[in-house]
Backbone as a chain_set.jsonl record, in Angstrom:
{"seq": "MSMYFFTYRGATEARKGAAALRNSGVPARIDRSPVQLSRSGCGYGLWIVPQKAERAAEILRREAPYERSYRMDRGGFREAPL", "coords": {"N": [[11.108, 5.681, 8.497], [8.858, 6.97, 6.349], [7.043, 5.527, 3.131], [5.53, 5.404, 0.012], [3.533, 3.041, -1.64], [2.578, 1.805, -4.709], [0.257, -0.107, -6.191], [0.225, -3.073, -8.623], [-0.865, -5.487, -10.683], [0.741, -7.286, -11.912], [4.143, -7.755, -13.094], [5.02, -6.737, -15.527], [3.24, -4.536, -15.818], [3.931, -3.02, -13.648], [6.485, -2.554, -14.281], [6.343, -0.788, -16.621], [4.901, 1.37, -15.321], [7.266, 2.114, -13.647], [9.06, 2.896, -15.639], [7.723, 5.073, -16.913], [7.661, 6.821, -14.815], [10.452, 7.283, -14.292], [11.246, 8.296, -16.744], [9.939, 10.912, -16.525], [11.366, 11.842, -14.151], [11.165, 10.866, -11.704], [12.099, 9.12, -9.075], [11.657, 5.572, -8.415], [11.061, 2.241, -7.328], [10.76, -0.948, -8.217], [9.034, -3.697, -6.853], [8.001, -6.939, -5.284], [4.799, -7.101, -4.204], [4.03, -6.565, -0.805], [2.887, -9.291, 1.6], [1.039, -8.288, 3.371], [-0.59, -6.666, 1.399], [-1.204, -8.123, -0.801], [-3.776, -9.683, -2.152], [-4.085, -12.101, -3.558], [-1.879, -13.468, -3.085], [0.379, -12.75, -4.971], [1.681, -10.137, -6.964], [2.741, -7.09, -7.952], [4.495, -3.92, -7.396], [5.076, -0.363, -6.859], [7.724, 1.356, -5.074], [7.519, 4.468, -3.702], [9.045, 7.801, -2.668], [7.686, 9.929, 0.0], [7.798, 12.751, -0.68], [7.453, 12.703, -3.457], [5.264, 11.297, -4.169], [2.661, 12.316, -4.86], [3.158, 13.622, -7.235], [3.939, 11.405, -8.648], [1.702, 9.898, -8.662], [0.1, 11.28, -10.348], [1.483, 10.99, -12.86], [1.512, 8.255, -13.301], [-1.162, 7.653, -13.233], [-2.111, 8.815, -15.682], [-0.18, 7.398, -17.56], [0.401, 4.876, -16.8], [-1.787, 3.263, -15.273], [-2.558, 2.382, -11.941], [-3.501, 0.095, -9.213], [-3.924, 0.543, -6.555], [-3.089, 2.767, -3.871], [-0.588, 2.986, -1.199], [0.258, 3.939, 2.12], [3.135, 3.383, 3.971], [4.305, 3.24, 7.179], [5.741, 3.344, 10.418], [3.482, 2.186, 11.888], [2.727, 0.251, 10.052], [0.836, -0.601, 6.927], [-1.461, 1.616, 5.279], [-4.242, 2.276, 3.133], [-3.972, 4.979, 1.047], [-5.376, 6.86, -0.718], [-4.515, 8.342, -3.85]], "CA": [[10.822, 6.455, 7.137], [7.421, 6.385, 5.421], [6.979, 5.403, 1.772], [4.317, 5.062, -0.499], [3.456, 1.897, -2.667], [1.538, 1.768, -5.711], [0.22, -1.726, -6.486], [-0.13, -3.636, -9.785], [-1.321, -6.96, -10.846], [1.874, -8.187, -12.732], [5.523, -7.298, -13.129], [4.813, -6.044, -16.575], [2.618, -3.251, -15.636], [4.751, -2.229, -12.631], [7.906, -2.013, -15.083], [5.624, 0.206, -17.445], [4.917, 2.265, -14.469], [8.591, 2.419, -13.178], [9.583, 3.743, -16.849], [7.123, 6.345, -17.026], [8.296, 7.675, -13.692], [11.975, 7.426, -14.749], [11.205, 9.322, -17.912], [9.623, 12.069, -15.844], [12.491, 12.213, -13.507], [10.521, 10.559, -10.374], [12.689, 7.616, -8.873], [10.823, 4.468, -8.183], [11.718, 0.891, -6.94], [9.834, -2.366, -8.323], [9.137, -4.909, -5.819], [6.981, -7.74, -5.07], [3.762, -6.754, -3.172], [4.023, -7.239, 0.655], [2.028, -10.113, 1.853], [-0.403, -7.676, 3.799], [-1.213, -6.006, 0.427], [-1.591, -9.11, -1.839], [-5.064, -10.503, -2.053], [-3.802, -13.61, -4.205], [-0.403, -14.061, -2.967], [1.393, -12.187, -5.95], [1.514, -8.707, -7.455], [3.986, -6.17, -7.94], [4.207, -2.528, -7.126], [6.301, 0.583, -6.914], [8.042, 2.359, -3.772], [7.942, 5.952, -3.764], [9.275, 8.644, -1.263], [6.444, 10.815, 0.086], [7.954, 13.814, -1.461], [7.24, 12.598, -4.936], [3.876, 10.594, -4.282], [1.497, 13.074, -5.652], [3.662, 13.824, -8.63], [4.111, 9.967, -9.157], [0.207, 9.418, -8.953], [-0.348, 11.974, -11.843], [2.033, 10.515, -13.937], [0.861, 6.922, -13.288], [-2.866, 7.615, -13.726], [-2.174, 9.145, -17.247], [0.539, 6.616, -18.456], [0.286, 3.337, -16.379], [-2.841, 3.189, -14.11], [-2.097, 1.485, -10.795], [-4.939, -0.537, -8.712], [-4.157, 1.15, -5.32], [-1.808, 3.283, -3.356], [-0.658, 2.755, 0.221], [1.385, 4.598, 2.848], [3.697, 2.562, 4.953], [5.16, 3.903, 8.101], [5.947, 2.403, 11.557], [2.317, 1.351, 11.969], [2.221, -0.569, 8.944], [0.249, -0.073, 5.917], [-2.954, 2.074, 5.288], [-4.483, 2.861, 1.912], [-3.726, 6.331, 0.969], [-5.789, 7.233, -2.292], [-3.972, 9.581, -4.257]], "C": [[9.583, 6.012, 6.599], [7.59, 6.419, 3.954], [5.645, 5.157, 1.385], [4.647, 3.643, -1.569], [2.413, 1.766, -3.353], [1.481, 0.233, -6.355], [-0.319, -2.092, -7.946], [-0.301, -4.938, -9.878], [-0.172, -7.738, -11.094], [3.111, -7.237, -12.831], [5.613, -6.413, -14.462], [4.269, -4.52, -16.528], [3.343, -2.401, -14.766], [6.003, -1.571, -13.475], [7.459, -0.827, -15.988], [5.496, 1.364, -16.396], [6.383, 2.979, -14.024], [9.22, 3.475, -14.413], [8.968, 5.012, -17.088], [7.543, 7.284, -15.858], [9.558, 8.078, -13.976], [12.099, 8.606, -15.672], [10.547, 10.762, -17.419], [10.297, 12.438, -14.758], [12.108, 11.887, -11.878], [11.284, 9.108, -10.277], [11.65, 6.781, -8.407], [11.605, 3.261, -7.994], [10.716, -0.078, -7.182], [10.233, -3.235, -7.196], [7.852, -5.783, -5.842], [5.818, -7.025, -3.952], [3.891, -7.475, -1.883], [3.037, -8.235, 0.856], [0.749, -9.226, 2.312], [-1.097, -6.805, 2.833], [-1.849, -6.97, -0.64], [-2.769, -9.916, -1.472], [-4.772, -11.958, -2.534], [-2.515, -14.151, -3.923], [0.714, -13.578, -4.034], [0.848, -10.778, -6.267], [2.704, -8.29, -7.337], [3.638, -4.58, -7.513], [5.507, -1.58, -7.092], [6.425, 1.184, -5.461], [8.235, 3.746, -4.26], [8.192, 6.823, -2.508], [8.145, 9.604, -1.402], [6.559, 12.075, -0.572], [7.518, 13.708, -2.722], [5.808, 11.875, -5.102], [2.844, 11.276, -5.034], [1.86, 13.129, -7.003], [3.638, 12.278, -9.529], [2.591, 9.555, -9.561], [-0.246, 10.056, -10.241], [0.075, 11.52, -13.03], [1.523, 9.083, -14.255], [-0.594, 6.707, -13.8], [-2.869, 7.851, -15.248], [-1.334, 8.215, -17.881], [0.574, 5.141, -18.094], [-0.576, 2.98, -15.221], [-2.512, 1.87, -13.34], [-3.622, 1.194, -10.239], [-5.125, 0.232, -7.453], [-2.946, 1.711, -4.878], [-1.96, 3.11, -1.821], [0.327, 3.639, 0.808], [1.921, 3.474, 3.675], [4.588, 3.311, 5.707], [5.295, 3.062, 9.191], [4.668, 1.595, 12.049], [1.877, 0.538, 11.106], [1.644, -0.033, 7.733], [-1.018, 0.574, 5.778], [-3.035, 2.487, 3.815], [-4.626, 4.543, 1.981], [-4.186, 6.791, -0.522], [-5.242, 8.458, -2.63], [-4.368, 9.906, -5.879]], "O": [[9.301, 4.827, 6.419], [8.277, 7.33, 3.493], [4.75, 4.788, 2.145], [5.718, 3.349, -2.099], [1.318, 1.613, -2.812], [2.406, -0.402, -6.861], [-1.25, -1.435, -8.413], [0.219, -5.601, -8.981], [-0.053, -8.827, -10.533], [2.994, -6.026, -12.644], [6.291, -5.386, -14.419], [4.783, -3.552, -17.09], [3.438, -1.196, -14.995], [6.406, -0.412, -13.377], [8.241, 0.118, -16.085], [6.08, 2.399, -16.718], [6.566, 4.196, -14.064], [9.727, 4.574, -14.189], [9.642, 5.978, -17.446], [7.736, 8.48, -16.073], [9.798, 9.284, -13.911], [12.798, 9.606, -15.506], [10.78, 11.731, -18.141], [9.874, 13.473, -14.243], [12.629, 12.509, -10.952], [11.17, 8.19, -11.089], [10.662, 7.36, -7.957], [12.747, 3.204, -8.45], [9.768, -0.111, -6.397], [11.352, -3.452, -6.729], [6.802, -5.388, -6.35], [6.207, -6.466, -2.926], [3.877, -8.702, -1.787], [2.076, -8.019, 0.118], [-0.357, -9.359, 1.79], [-2.095, -6.192, 3.212], [-2.864, -6.661, -1.265], [-2.729, -10.743, -0.561], [-5.219, -12.915, -1.902], [-2.096, -15.179, -4.455], [1.863, -14.009, -3.934], [-0.245, -10.363, -5.884], [3.625, -8.879, -6.771], [2.476, -4.209, -7.349], [6.671, -1.948, -7.256], [5.444, 1.461, -4.771], [9.045, 4.061, -5.133], [7.615, 6.59, -1.446], [7.691, 10.034, -2.463], [5.538, 12.568, -1.051], [7.128, 14.772, -3.203], [5.268, 11.917, -6.208], [2.194, 10.64, -5.865], [1.091, 12.77, -7.895], [3.387, 12.116, -10.723], [2.327, 8.978, -10.615], [-0.886, 9.436, -11.091], [-0.586, 11.541, -14.069], [1.153, 8.793, -15.393], [-1.033, 5.839, -14.554], [-3.558, 7.153, -15.992], [-1.709, 8.069, -19.044], [0.75, 4.275, -18.951], [-0.08, 2.417, -14.246], [-2.284, 0.744, -13.782], [-4.644, 1.773, -10.605], [-6.258, 0.609, -7.154], [-1.862, 1.328, -5.319], [-3.038, 3.081, -1.227], [1.214, 4.102, 0.09], [1.122, 2.623, 4.065], [5.505, 3.957, 5.2], [4.949, 1.9, 8.974], [4.792, 0.478, 12.552], [0.755, 0.044, 11.22], [1.993, 1.117, 7.469], [-1.889, -0.116, 6.309], [-2.053, 2.989, 3.267], [-5.267, 5.18, 2.817], [-3.348, 7.049, -1.385], [-5.377, 9.482, -1.96], [-3.981, 10.945, -6.413]]}, "num_chains": 1, "name": "protein.A"}
């Protein structure tokens, strides 16, 4: 199953994004950034199902801007600007 991952520098920003999504009815899960996506060995992000990714991006751009978005599938991660 594929998923989208929106990256943030820290947990506080990721929590703010998760709250904005929750308030808009979009489910999200906070997690540490996977090693493949973490430039400095740290960071957090939000996992989003593909069906909600576009809506999540709209909400996050407005209320809790993220750094980058990636799509994860069997082939690994690839940047997926939304």
